[in-house]
C-alpha positions in Angstrom: -7.0 31.1 -6.2 -5.7 28.8 -8.5 -3.6 30.7 -10.7 -1.8 31.1 -7.6 -1.8 27.3 -6.7 -0.7 26.9 -10.8 1.8 29.2 -10.3 3.7 27.9 -7.0 2.8 23.9 -8.7 5.2 25.6 -11.6 7.6 26.8 -9.4 7.8 23.5 -7.6 7.9 21.6 -10.8 11.4 23.3 -12.2 13.1 22.5 -8.0 16.3 21.0 -8.2 15.6 17.2 -8.1 16.1 15.7 -4.9 16.5 12.2 -3.6 14.6 9.3 -2.0 12.5 10.3 0.4 9.5 9.8 2.7 6.5 9.7 2.1 3.6 9.2 4.1 0.7 6.2 2.6 -2.8 8.6 2.1 -5.3 5.7 4.6 -8.5 7.3 2.6 -6.4 7.0 -1.5 -5.0 2.9 -0.2 -6.4 0.0 0.2 -5.7 -3.8 0.6 -7.9 -6.3 -0.7 -7.5 -10.1 0.0 -9.4 -13.2 -1.5 -9.6 -17.0 -0.8 -11.4 -19.7 -2.0 -14.4 -20.8 -0.6 -15.0 -24.4 -1.0 -13.9 -23.9 -5.1 -17.0 -22.4 -5.8 -16.1 -18.7 -5.8 -12.3 -16.6 -5.0 -15.0 -13.3 -2.5 -13.2 -10.1 -2.6 -12.4 -8.8 1.4 -10.2 -5.0 1.8 -9.0 -4.0 4.5 -7.5 -0.4 4.8 -3.6 0.8 5.5 -3.9 2.2 9.1 -0.3 4.1 8.6 2.5 4.0 7.2 5.8 5.5 5.1 7.7 4.6 2.2 11.5 6.0 0.7 11.5 6.1 -3.3 13.4 7.0 -5.8 12.3 6.4 -9.7 16.3 6.6 -10.3 17.4 4.4 -7.5 14.5 1.3 -6.6 17.8 -0.3 -4.3 17.1 2.6 -1.5 13.1 1.9 -1.3 11.6 1.3 2.0 8.8 0.1 3.3 6.7 0.2 6.6 3.2 -0.1 6.2 0.2 -0.6 9.9 -2.7 -2.7 8.1 -5.9 -1.6 10.0 -7.8 -5.7 10.8 -10.5 -4.4 12.8 -11.4 -2.3 9.3 -11.9 -5.6 7.5 -15.3 -5.3 5.4 -16.4 -9.3 3.6 -19.5 -7.2 3.0 -21.4 -8.9 4.9 -21.2 -7.8 9.0 -21.9 -12.0 11.2 -19.2 -13.0 7.9 -16.8 -10.4 9.2 -17.9 -10.8 13.1 -16.5 -14.4 12.2 -14.0 -13.6 10.7 -12.4 -11.1 12.6 -13.2 -13.2 16.4 -12.6 -16.9 14.4 -10.2 -16.3 11.9 -8.1 -12.8 12.5 -8.4 -12.9 16.4 -9.1 -9.2 16.9 -9.5 -8.5 19.9 -5.5 -9.3 20.7 -3.9 -8.8 16.8 -6.0 -5.6 15.8 -3.2 -5.1 13.4 -0.6 -6.7 10.7 3.1 -4.8 10.0 4.8 -5.3 6.5 8.2 -4.1 7.0 10.5 -4.2 3.8 14.3 -5.8 3.9 15.2 -4.8 0.1 13.3 -3.4 -3.2 15.1 -5.0 -6.5 14.0 -3.1 -9.5 12.8 -6.2 -12.6 11.3 -4.1 -15.7 11.1 -0.2 -16.4 8.2 0.5 -13.9 8.1 -2.7 -11.9 10.0 -4.4 -9.1 10.0 -6.5 -6.3 9.4 -6.0 -2.6 10.5 -8.8 0.2 9.9 -8.3 3.1 8.5 -9.6 6.7 4.3 -9.5 7.6 3.6 -9.8 10.7 -0.3 -11.3 11.3 -1.7 -13.2 14.0 1.9 -12.1 15.9 2.9 -14.5 14.2 6.4 -13.4 11.5 6.8 -14.7 8.0 8.4 -13.0 4.7 6.1 -12.2 1.9 7.3 -10.9 -1.8 5.1 -7.4 -2.7 5.1 -7.5 -7.0 5.1 -4.2 -7.2 3.9 -1.8 -10.6 5.2 2.0 -9.9 1.8 3.5 -11.3 3.1 7.7 -11.0 4.4 10.7 -9.4 3.3 14.0 -10.0 2.7 16.8 -7.6 -1.1 17.2 -7.1 -2.2 20.5 -8.6 -4.8 21.3 -5.7 -2.5 20.2 -2.9 0.5 21.2 -3.9 1.8 18.1 -2.2 4.4 15.5 -4.6 2.4 12.5 -4.8 3.3 8.8 -5.5 1.2 5.7 -6.8 1.5 2.3 -7.0 -0.4 -1.0 -7.4 1.4 -4.3 -5.6 0.3 -8.3 -5.7 0.9 -11.1 -3.3 0.1 -14.5 -2.2 0.4 -16.7 0.7 -1.0 -19.4 3.1 -2.7 -18.0 6.0 -2.3 -21.3 8.1 1.8 -20.2 7.4 1.0 -17.5 10.5 -1.4 -19.9 12.8 -4.6 -19.3 10.6 -5.5 -23.3 10.4 -9.1 -23.2 10.7 -11.6 -24.4 8.6 -9.0 -25.1 5.3 -10.6 -27.2 3.8 -14.0 -25.1 3.0 -12.0 -21.4 3.4 -8.9 -21.9 0.9 -5.0 -21.4 2.7 -3.7 -20.1 -0.5 -4.8 -16.1 -0.4 -4.2 -13.4 -2.7 -3.6 -10.0 -2.3 -3.7 -6.8 -4.5 -2.8 -3.3 -2.7 -3.2 0.1 -3.9 -1.2 2.4 -2.6 -1.2 6.4 -2.4 1.0 8.8 -0.2 2.6 12.1 -0.1 6.1 13.5 0.4 7.2 16.2 2.9 6.3 19.8 2.8 4.4 21.2 -0.4 7.2 22.7 -0.8 9.7 20.3 -0.9 11.4 19.5 -4.7 10.0 16.7 -6.9 12.8 14.4 -8.3 13.7 15.6 -12.0 10.9 13.1 -14.2 8.5 14.6 -11.8 6.6 15.8 -14.8 3.5 18.1 -14.9 1.6 18.7 -11.9 -2.4 17.1 -11.9 -5.4 20.3 -12.9 -6.5 21.5 -9.3 -9.0 19.4 -8.0 -10.4 18.4 -4.7 -8.4 15.0 -4.3 
């Protein structure tokens, strides 16, 4: 079985290169971390899950890249159940706005593996421009799933008041920083990877 997977991965790697294609965001290996000041003492960090989404990417042409991701606001976790409940109700109004969404408008490459994803974030029913500073980490065929995987890290910053979240801005900072880890798989396992795909991952469980 393992030998068959290795042979199949080799055949995929030898296939003809493909242009930018669509990746499905993996909600297990993708997370959103956010942080804001607590009265100047600390900068507590929470996280949310990516509910669903897709991105298009071709390392040879970053200008063709696109992103559309939906964040599960209800998945918010600050490490404390009572504080989670207060944030979800008083700050995020999760009963009326259970998700947030980011949609790119254009992508520009700024370095060998770095770029900026310009886009719009919709939160609490308001849409505002937000830029993601992105690092392209790796793209390769996974030796276990035989799917072509691409992964990125990204950072962003914005003011929560821009989205109407103005509660307790003196004690809870208005400036929010966001860090994202995003991983996606492309189409069917038999889809050919780009020419620079590199060697397949060793077989594993992830």
